[in-house]
N, C-alpha and C positions, 0 to 999 in steps of 0.2 A: 450685232447678233452674237459674235464671239464674246464680248465683253458681259452680256446678258446671261449668256449660258454659264460663264465661268462664275458669276455671282451665285446663281442659284446651285451650282455644283458645290460651292463652298459653303453656303448656308445649309445644303443638306449634309454635308460632310461633317461641318461643325456640331450640328444637331446629333448625329450618329455618334460622332466621338465622344461627346459629352455624356450620352446615355451609356456607353460602354465603359467609360472611365469610372462613372459613377457605380456601374455593376461591380467592376473589379475593385473599386477602393472599399466600397461599404459592404457588398454582400460577401465578397471573398469566399465564395462556395459554402454559404452557410443558409441557404434558402430553405425555409421548411418545406416539408414533403407536400402539403396542400397546395402550394403555388404550383405545382407541376412543372419544375425546373427542366429548361432545355437550353442549354448554353454551350457555345463552342468558342474559347477565347485561347490566347496565348498569355503565359504568365512565366516568369523566371525561366525563360528559354525552352518552355513546354508548350506543346499544344494540349489543352485539356477540354474533355467533353464531360459535360454533367448532365444526366438525364434523368427525370423522374420516373419511377416504374408504374406511375398512375396515368401517364399519357395515353390518351386515346390513339386508336391507330391511324387516324387521319393526321393528328398532330405529329406523330411519330413519322409518318411517310414524308410529311412536309419538311420536317427538320433533316431527314436523310437526304432528301432531294436538294435542299438548299445548299448543303456543303458536300454533295456528292460522296456519301459515305456508304455506298451499296456494298463496297468489298469487305466492310467490318461486320455484316450480318448482326446488327445490333439486336434485331428482333429475336434471333437465335439465343443471344445473350441473356436477354431479358427472360426469356422462357426457360433456359436450362441452367444459367449461371455458371456454365463452363467457359473458362478464360483461355482455353488452349488456342483457338483460332485467332483471338485478339493477341495473344503474346507472339504467336509467330509472325504477326505483322509489326511487331516492334512496340505494341502497347502495354503499358502497366497499369494494374488495377489499384487505384488508389483508395477507393472507398466502394462498398457494396453491401448495402442492407436491404430490408425489405420495401424501403421507400425510394431509394434512389442509388444511383452508382455514379463513380467518377473515375475516368481512365485518361492517362496521359501518356505522351511520347514525345521524346526529346527532338527538338527541333534544331539542328546544326546550322550554323551560320547567322543565328537569330541575333547575336551581339551586333552585327553590321547595321542594324537598324538603328539610327542615333536619334531619330525623333518618335516619341512614345505615339504620336498620333499615326506614324508609319506602321508601327506595329499593330495598331488596331485595324487600320486599313488592309494589312496583309491577312490578318486573322479572320476578318469578315468578309475578304474577297470582294472589296469594293474599290477596285482600281480605277474605274472609270465609266461612264454612262454608257460607253461603246461595249464594255465588258456585261454590264447588267442588262441593257437593253438593245442588243443587235438585232436590226430589222430583217438582216439576212445572215444566217449562220449555216456552216456547211453540215452541222450536226441536226438541223432541223429539215428533214427530207419533205414534209408536207404539213399543211395545216388546213382546217376547215372550222367555219362558224357554226355556233349552235345557239340560236336565239328563241326565246318563247315570248308569247303574248304580243309580239311585233315581227315585222319582216326584217331580213337582214338589211344592213345599211346599204342605201343607194350608191351604186359605184358606176360612174361614167367616165372612160378613160382614166386618168390618174386622179380624179377629183372623188373623195368619199364623203358622204353626207352622214355625219354621226346624229344620231336621234335620241333624246331622252323622253320617254313617254310620261304623260301627264305632268304633274307638279305646276299646276296652273296658278297656283297662289304664290309661288316663289317671285321674288323681286329681280334676281339676278341669277343666271346660271352660267358658269364657265366650264370650258373643256380643257383638260391638262392630260399630257401622256409622253411616251418616250419620243414622240415626235416633235415636241416643243421644249424638251428639257424640263417637263413637268413645271413649265412656268404657269402660276395660277391666275395671270392676269392678261395673257396675250391672246386668248382664243374666247371671246363672248360668244355665247349661243343665242339665237333669236327665237322669240316665242311665236308658236303658231297655234292653231286651234286644237291640236291633239298634243302638244308638248313644246319641246325645244330642239332646234337643229344648229349644226355648224359645219361647214365645209372646210375639208383639209386635203391638201395635194399629197399624195402618197404614191410611192412606189411599191411593187411587190414585195411582201414580206410580213412579218410579225410584228404587232404593235401592242403596247400596253397603255391603258388610259383610265382616267376617273373624271366623274362629273363633279362640279363645286356648287352646290345649290345654296346660295345664300350663305356662303362661307364654309358650308359643311361638305366635307370630301366624301364621295360615296362610289361604290363600284356600280356598275350597270346591272340592276337587278333582274333585267330581262336577258342577260347573257350568261349562258351557263359556263362559259370558258372564263375561270379565274384563277389566277396563279400569285404566288407570294414572290415578292421582288427581292427577297434576301434581307430585307430590313424591317420584317414583321409587318409588311403592308400588303394587303390584298390588292391586287389589281385586275380589272377586266382586260381579256385578250381579244384583239381583233386581226384576223389575217386578211390582207389586201391580196385577192385572187390574182394570178396570172394565166388562168386556163379554166375553161368551162366544159366539163364533160356533158354530151347530149346524146341521149338515145331516143330516137324517133319512133313513133308508134308504140305498140305493146300497152294500148288503153285499157285492156281488160286485167292487166297485171295488178295484184294488190300492193305488192312492194317490189322495188327494184334498188340494188345495191350496186356500188362501185368497189371492186376490189383490185389491187394490184402490189407491185414490187415496192412501192413507197410505203405501204402499210402492212407490210410482210403478209399479204393475201388474206388479211382478216375478212371474212365474208359478210358480217353484219355490222360493221362499223360505220360505213360511209353511205347512208340512206339518201337516195336521190329523190328530188321533189318532182310531183307532177306538174306537168305544163299542158298548154292547149295541144301541143303537137307531140307530146310524150314525156320526156323525164330529163331533169338536168341536176348538175351539181357543180358550183364554182368551188374551185380548190387553188391554194397556194402550193406550188411545187418548185423544188429547189432546181438548180441548173443539173442537166444530166439527162440519161435514157431511163424511161419509165415504160414497164409494161403493165397491161391492165386487162381486165375483163369486166362484164356486167353479169349480174346475178339477178334474173327476174323470176320471182316466186320458186327460188331454189335452182332454176336453171342457168347454167355457166354458159356464157357465149362471148365471143370476140365482138369487137364494134364494128357492126355490118357496113359502117360509112368510112372506115378508116383503112386504107389498103396497105399501111406500113404494119407489118407483122413480123414476128419472130417465132420460130418453133419453140414449143414447150417440151416438157418430159413426158406428156400424155398423148404425143403423136398428133398434137393438135397445134394451135397458134394463139399467141397472144397479141393484142393490138399495142401499139408503141407510140408513145410522145416523147419527142426530142426538144429540150429546151436548153439553148446555147450553142456554143460553136463547136463543131465535131473536131475530133483529133484523129489523124490518120496513123493507125498501127501499119507498120511496113515490116515484112520479113523478106530479106533478101535471098535469093536461091531457092533451091527446092523446086525447080521448074518441072521436074519430073514427078513430082508428088500428084496423087490423084486428088486429094482433099486436105485442106489446112483449117483447123478451127483455133479460136482464141477463147480462153477464159481468164477471169481474174477477180479480184475483190470488188470490182466494180458491177459485176453481174452475178455475185454470191456464187462464182466459181461453177455457173451452169455450163457444163462442157458440150451440151448439144445445141446451144444456142446461136452463137456467132460463127457463121461460116465466111471465110476470107475469100477474096476474088483475086483470081491468078492476073498478073501482069507480065510485061516482057521481062522485068527484073525479079520477079518473085510473086509475093503475095500481099495484099494490102485489105484494109477495113477501115472505113470512116465510121467513128463512134463518138457520140456527144457525151462529154463529161463535165462536170463542174470542178470547182477548185478542190483539191484534196490530193492524197498520197494513196497511190494504188500500186498493187502486185498483179502480174499477169504471167501466163505461160502459153505457148503455142503447141497444138496437137496436129502433127504431121503424120498422116496415114496411120493414126492410132498410137504414135509415140510422142510423149510430152518433151518439148525442149524449152530452154528459156530465152532462145534467140539470141544470147550473148555469146557462149562458148559453143553453141550448137551441139550439146552434149545431151545424150538420152537420159530422161529421168523417169523414176517411178512416180506415179501420182495416186494419192495426194501426199506422199512421203517427200522427205527433203525440201520442206518449204523453203529453207534458207537460200535455195537457189533460184527463187523467182526473179524475174526481171522486174523493175519497178519504174513508175512514172509519176512525177510530180508536177502538178498544174496548180498555177497560182501560188507559187513559192512566196512567202512573205517572211521569212526568218532564216538567218544563217547561224548555223551552228559552227563553232570554231574551237579548235584544240591546237594549243600553241606547244611546241617542242616535239619531241618524239620523233626528230629528224632521221634516225636510222630504222624506223618502223617499215616493214614491208606493206602490211595492210593496216587500215583503220576503218572501222564501220561504226555507225551510228545506229542505237536501238533505243525504243522508248514506246511510251503508251500510244503514240501517234502511228506506229506501224507494227503493233500487237508483239513488240519485242523481238522481232524477227533478227537473229544476230548477224546473218551474213549477206544481207540484202542492201541496205544503205552504205554503199561504198564511199568513203570520203576522198576528197582530192587534195593532194599536197601541193601548196603553194607558198613558197618562201619558208618561213619557219613555223607554218601552221597548217593544219588539217581543215578543211571547210567544206560544208554541204548545205544547200539552201533546200528547206521544206516549207509545206504548208501547215500552219498551226492554227487551230481554232483558238478563239479567246478562252483564257482561264488557265488553270493550273496543268502542267504536263511534267511527267517524270521521264528521265532518260540516262544513258549511259553510254561511254564509248567501248569499243573493243578493239584493243591494240594488240595485234599478233596473237589473237585468241584470247586474250586476257581483258577482263571487265574491269573498267576503271571508271570512278566518278570524275566529273569535270574539275580539274585542279584550278581552273580559272573562275568557277563558281563556288562561293562559299556556302550557298544555300543548298541544304541536302537533308533527307529524312531516311529513316531506318527502313529497310525492307524485310521479307521473311527469312532471307538468307543471312542476315546481320552484316551484310556489306554495303548497305546504302545504296540510295539512288539521288542523283542530281535533281533539283527542283527549278523549274522556270514558271514565271506568272506572265503570260503573254496577253497584251492588250493590242487590238487592232490599231 
């Protein structure tokens, strides 16, 4: 299995490398405007972005999402031609006319890539299949399926039955996806009177797939969920659910929706399906604590059959789903306090929601969390403390004084030297650049801290006795809006 996976990764990587080398060698940023150029490559130690101004909004959105370029606000630049915001982020305008523009940014540490293929892989963010197609990713809080002209795939326990409608004249149909390393020959589908089926054993999470009909790759045209995989391929998306929301009764309702913390309380995104006994909606939910309510013909309500509830800001209650293992928050002391609350990044700092229970030693609260990096505070009889130095804080000021919790640590940051430093902190995009929260521990001749990182690119710096420094042990960095640079790490699970 590992040998076959490696072979297909090599084939796919070789194909991608050849295409990109051809692009760099032949076109060299000379594509005519009518081709609607959209390229992001590395050349001569620079990151280069070339975009046609004739791109439609869908293509532009796809390009921005593909390379996580939201902070550049490229749409505004195309609209106004003002380069100020781009220059503040360290980008230079190489070309800007009515048809297209080219911007560049110096990439430090690029010379350490000895293999040209490594440069291409780096620039295209194709480190591995686990980075391109993670079935479980802490950045994905929820997922739902949207099929038309056919019912959702049948799911029984861990077995999912993929179904391709019609194609009765096809001689052979195969199924390929992220669940089998896109192997085109390992999952044959069986013909039925209404189409083709194949069973795949899957755990909960997000999966990408395609059908291969007589050698021709195609997305599932009955599936509204389609995403680009970063290699200019559109793939169908399927979420293997791990929870089914059910609302019994309400047979006279015209429409019923599910809304919760997982989808930022959008009231009309998750429409439930009518059943014999009421309404239901299968959903994939990441590990953690989720609050929710139903909306029946505009009327909001908690789940009448779920007794697990938490108070909300409207003097009412939200229903609760907990997936995973609870973590027990403990605050020692304060036994004379009348009430202790806790709030943090894990519940969007809802200070009214989590009431702790008094114990002989202090206060505690079990709360289910998935892997991630979290910050929090306690509220003792109306006064906020971080639980570490037990000093009173103003809220929401002094964010740097939050306590932190790391669950599922999978990467160790190391800073060698600085033996005489009194304090060393770590800050990056994984903790919203909080400068005084992630304290590192000195061990021997280095400072270390384990955190949880999602797959992909991350920016970070160290703060040594109050001074921000890039990682001297990492030659890869990029310029920031302050002209002081940020260290860069590409993390693959």
